[in-house]
Legacy VTK file of the C-alpha trace (Angstrom):
# vtk DataFile Version 3.0
C-alpha trace
ASCII
DATASET POLYDATA
POINTS 104 float
1.897 24.571 19.620
3.308 24.352 16.073
1.843 22.604 13.027
4.087 21.592 10.138
2.625 20.570 6.796
4.045 19.433 3.487
1.797 19.459 0.426
2.450 16.888 -2.279
1.102 16.762 -5.818
0.878 13.031 -6.529
0.526 11.951 -10.147
-2.840 10.487 -11.043
-2.670 6.717 -10.711
0.132 6.859 -8.103
-2.043 7.577 -5.064
-1.959 4.026 -3.681
1.837 3.830 -4.128
2.231 7.152 -2.308
0.042 6.009 0.584
1.957 2.719 0.829
5.267 4.606 1.058
3.932 6.565 4.041
2.301 3.572 5.716
5.532 1.566 5.556
7.976 4.294 6.591
10.113 4.141 9.723
9.452 7.677 10.972
10.724 7.683 14.584
8.693 10.848 15.151
7.378 9.432 18.421
10.952 9.401 19.758
11.238 13.175 19.414
10.646 15.586 22.277
7.533 17.653 21.699
5.979 15.478 18.993
2.216 15.134 19.464
0.639 13.641 16.339
0.918 12.879 12.626
-1.700 12.641 9.894
-1.475 11.987 6.163
-4.301 13.847 4.444
-5.680 13.011 0.999
-7.209 15.972 -0.777
-9.009 16.491 -4.052
-7.921 15.240 -7.445
-7.049 17.898 -9.994
-7.879 16.104 -13.226
-6.931 19.067 -15.420
-3.366 19.117 -14.040
-3.040 15.355 -13.468
-2.519 15.073 -9.706
-4.127 14.390 -6.337
-3.213 16.714 -3.476
-1.863 15.150 -0.264
-0.528 16.772 2.894
1.547 15.426 5.752
0.569 17.112 9.003
2.557 17.012 12.243
1.712 18.704 15.517
4.493 19.756 17.886
4.484 21.277 21.348
6.619 24.163 20.049
8.420 25.542 17.022
11.709 24.778 18.785
10.731 21.093 19.079
9.964 21.019 15.346
13.301 22.674 14.564
15.110 20.102 16.717
13.429 17.351 14.629
14.642 18.911 11.365
18.229 18.922 12.690
18.143 15.411 14.150
19.603 12.137 12.933
16.045 10.744 13.000
15.037 13.383 10.426
18.017 12.572 8.189
17.249 8.852 8.451
13.549 9.388 7.688
14.328 11.418 4.548
17.324 9.412 3.344
15.477 7.687 0.481
13.023 10.466 -0.372
14.496 10.880 -3.856
13.711 7.257 -4.695
10.021 8.122 -4.980
10.221 11.032 -7.448
8.176 9.192 -10.114
5.004 9.539 -7.999
5.309 13.343 -7.523
4.774 16.412 -9.640
7.433 18.839 -8.430
8.773 19.216 -4.910
6.690 19.171 -1.720
5.581 22.588 -0.489
6.229 23.241 3.218
3.864 25.313 5.345
4.397 25.952 9.065
1.910 27.455 11.493
2.013 28.667 15.075
-1.249 28.175 16.914
-2.941 31.376 18.035
-3.751 30.649 21.677
-7.206 31.612 22.854
-8.666 32.061 19.367
LINES 1 105
104 0 1 2 3 4 5 6 7 8 9 10 11 12 13 14 15 16 17 18 19 20 21 22 23 24 25 26 27 28 29 30 31 32 33 34 35 36 37 38 39 40 41 42 43 44 45 46 47 48 49 50 51 52 53 54 55 56 57 58 59 60 61 62 63 64 65 66 67 68 69 70 71 72 73 74 75 76 77 78 79 80 81 82 83 84 85 86 87 88 89 90 91 92 93 94 95 96 97 98 99 100 101 102 103
C-alpha cells in the first residue's frame, strides 16, 4: 500500500474557499486502478505565520498505481486549473509519499 500526501499552507481567511475548491473538483480518482480512498485533512492554524495547514491524503494499492495516476490524462485534467487558486495558498504544496510497512 502507498499513501500520497500534499501539504498546503492556506492563507488565514481562505479556508472555506480552499475547502470549496476541493469539494467541487472533478477528481476521477475512483476511475484509477489501485485507488482506495481520499481525505482532505484540516490541521492547525498558525496565527504567527498567517496560515492554516491542510493535507490531501490518498491511499493506493501500490506505488506503481500512484505513479500511473501521476502520468494519466485524469491527473492532467484534475490539475489543469491548479494555478487559478494561487491567492489562497502560501507557497507551493509539499508532497510526501509513504510506503506502508506491512506487519508493523
